N, C-alpha and C positions, 0 to 999 in steps of 0.2 A: 354180020350187020349189027348185032347187039354190041359186039366189042367195039365197033367203030363209034356207035352212039355213046357208049360209056366213056370211051377215050376222049371224044370231043367235049363231052360234058366235064370231064376232069381237067382238060386244058382250059376251058372257060372259067372253071372255079379257081384254078391257080392264077390266071390272069386277073380275075376280079379281086382275089386276095391281095395280090401285089399292088394293084391300083388303089384299093380302098382299105389297106391294112390298118391304118390308124383309126378309121371309123369302126371297123370290126372290133378292135381292141377296146375302144371306148364303149362299145355296146355290151361287152362281156359282163361288167358289173350289173347292168340292167337285167340281163338274162339270169344271172345268179340270184339277184334280189327276188325276182318273180318265182324262180324255182324253189328257193329256200323259204320264202315267207308267204307265197300265194298258192303254189301247187302242192308242195310237200305237206302242209297242214291238212289238206283235203283227206289225207289218209286217215286222220283222226275221226272223221265223221262216222266211221263204223261203230264207234262206241255208243251211238244213238240206238243201236240194236242190241246193246249188251247192258248188263249190270256191272259197269266198270268200277274197278277198285285199283287205285294207283299202285298198291303193294303187289297186286297180281299181274299188272300190265294188261295190255290189250288182248293178247292171245291167251292169257290166263283167266280172263273174266268170263262170266257165264253169258252165253248167247240167249237173248229173250225175245228176239223178233220185234214185233210192233207194240210191245207192252207199253213203252213210254209215250208213244203217239196216242194210244187209246187212253192212257191216264190223263193226258192233256185235254183231249176232246171231251172226256166225261168228268173232268175236274170241276170244282165249284167256281173257279175263276175264269173259265174259258169265255163265257159270254161277255163278262165285263172287260176282259183284256181285248177281245176282238172288237167290241164296240168302241172302246176308247182309242184304240190304234187307228181304226178306220175313220172315226170322226176327226181326230187330230190331223190325219193325213189329208182328208178331204178339205178341211178348213185351211190347211197349209197350201194345198193346190189352188184353192179358191182365192186366197188372199196373198200368201207369201210368194206364189208363182206369178201373179198378175201385177203386183206393185212394182217390181223391178222394170217391167215393160212400160208401165205408166211413167215411172221416173225417167227412163231413157227417152221417152217421147217428149217429156217436158224439157229435159236438159238439151235435147236436140234443137229446141226452138229458142234457146238462150244464145244470143249473139255476142254478149259481152264476155270475152274470154276470161277476164279476171274473176267475175262473179261465177262463171261456170266452173272454173277450176276450184274455187273455194267451196261451192256446193258439192262438187264431186268428192273432194277430200273429206268434208264433214260426213258425207253419207258412207264413205268407205271405211272410216276409222273404226266403228264398232266391230267390224268383222275381224280385226286384228287384236281385239281385246280377248284375253283368256276367258274360256267358258266359266271357270271358277270365279273370276272377277265379275263377269257379267251376272252370274247368278247371285253374287253378293250384293251387287247394285240393285237388282230386282227385289231381293229380300228387304234391303234397307228402305226402298221406296214403298213397299207393301206392308211394312210394320204398322202397328196401331198408332205410332207416333211419327210415321214416315211422311214423305212429301205428298203422296197420293191421298192419304187420309186428311192432311191439312187442307187440300183442295176440296175434298168431300165435305169437310166441316164448314168451309167457307161458303158452300152452296146449301148449307142447312142439313147436311147428313150427319151420321154418327160414326165414331171411330170403330174399326174392327181390324183384326189380323186378316188381310185380304187373301193371303196365300193359304190360310186355313179354311177358307170357304170353298167347298167343292164346285159350286155353281160358277165361281169366278176363275177357276184355274185355267180352263181352256182359253178364255179371253186373254188372260195375262200371258200365257205361253205364246199365243199367236202374235199378239201385239209386240212383245219383246223380240220375237223371231223376225218380224218385219223390220224393226229398228236395227237389228244386228246384221241382217243380210241383204236389205234392199239395195244399198249402194253397190256392194260387191256383185250382186246378181245382175245389175244393170249394165255392167261392163260389156258383156258379150252382145247385148242388144245395141249398145252405142257403136260397137264395132260393125255390126250388121247395118246400122243406119248410115254409117260412113261409106259403105259400099254401094249405096243406091245412086244410080246415075242422076246427076243434077239436071240433065236435060229433060227428064221426065217432069220435074217440078216446073221448069220453064214452059214446057208444052201445056201443062195443066193450067198455069197462070194465064197463058195466052187464050185458052179456051174459057176463061172466066171463073175458074175454080178458086174458091177462097181457101184459107188455111185449113179449116175443118175438112173440106172436100179433098184437099191434097193429102191430108192425113189418112182419110178413109180409102182413097183410090190409088195412092202412090206409096205412102210410107208403110202402112200396115201390110199391104201385099208384098212389099219389098223385104220385110223381115219375117213374113209368115213361115218360110222354111226353117229359119232359126227357132222360132217359137215352137213349131211342131217337133223339131228334134229335141229341144229341151223338155217339152211336155212328155215325150216318149220316155226319156231318161227318168223324169220325175215319177211317172206311173210305175216304172220298173223298181222303184224304191218305196212303193205305197205301204208295204207292211214293215218297213224298216225305219221307223222313227228313231232318231238317236237317243240312246239311253242316258248320255252324259248330263244333258240339261234336265231331264226328268228326275234323275236320282238326286240332283242338286236342289231341286225346287219342291218336290213332293214330300208328303209325310203320310203317316197312317190315316190322318184325318181326311186326306184328299184322294185316297186310293180309289174311291168310287168313280172319279172322273179323270184321275191323273195316271193311274197304273196302266202301263202299256206292255205289249209283248216283250220289247227290248229290256225294259226295267225288270220285268218278271224273270227273264232269263238271267239277268245279273244277280237277282236276289236268290234264286234257287241254285244257280250254278256256283257262285263264289261265296255267298253267305251261308247257304245250307249245304253246300258241297254235293249237290245232286248232279254229278257230271253228266251222266248219260241222259237224264231227263232234260236238262238244259240244252244239250247238244241236239236232241231230237226236236225240240221246239225251234232252235235256230236253223236246223236243216229244213224243217217244214216251211219256215219263213222264206228261206232262200229259194226253195222250189216254187212257191207261190209267186214270188217276185219275178223269177225267171219266166214263168208262164205269162204273167201280166205283160212283161216286156215284149215277148214274142208276139202275143196277140195284138197289143197296141201297135206295134211296128207293122204287122200285117194289115190291120185296118187302115192305118195311115197311108200305107203304100197304095192301097186300093182306092181310098177316098181322095187323098190329097197328092198322090204321086210323090210323096216325100217320106223317106225312111232311113233308118240307120244302116241297113244292108239290103 
């Protein structure tokens, strides 16, 4: 019986290979990419539990258990790093996550195709600008003789190096993030809006619903599954604010509000060469993000009947 099952399975595999051989061959580079650059590097996380030295290699380094995790939790910067990371992440969800939805709703109401395409193009462009160039623009605008200070002086204020003021750093970070990503983030919501049945709007109009009521009762419910899915993914990256923009904008004067876990990992890992310590922090970050993703997905599945799996 088992031989018959294995034989029939082998025949099906051969037939499927002959029929879709070109697709399987195209898929091989994808598999190799993920194996080489996604799964194989996971082997290196074990150095989080060692005092790793490149000269000794992984198996030659001393095993120290949870030493580096304890060092991070009891370190002088733990509270500051956690606070800054969570605040920036929460502000990002509150503002950077919602503004693409608002932009998509506004663009959906624009009926002039020429104006709509121009508005979309202008909002998409900042996403394609290099992060280094973007950071350079932000720095130029925030210099004591920059454009923003010219505007402040125009309204009676005084000049200052805005990026050197810790109390302004988060505002500058979030506002620039909105400018850079709002257009690109709105694409998926525009696609979801395009999939809403137009007959629903016609029925709502017949019932006497205005534009605002149509938005509340037809448009928003129509894109709610997409919003929830994107929100779950966003929460799954709550602890992983990108380090690139931070290390390009912050300085020792703004560590109080700007230094986050990702930038700290970069500093201790590459600049101070504390390989094991930085790996331990990165591993902890990934575990927390994974837990948040699973929990948020489970809550969403129970409350809204929408989930990733």
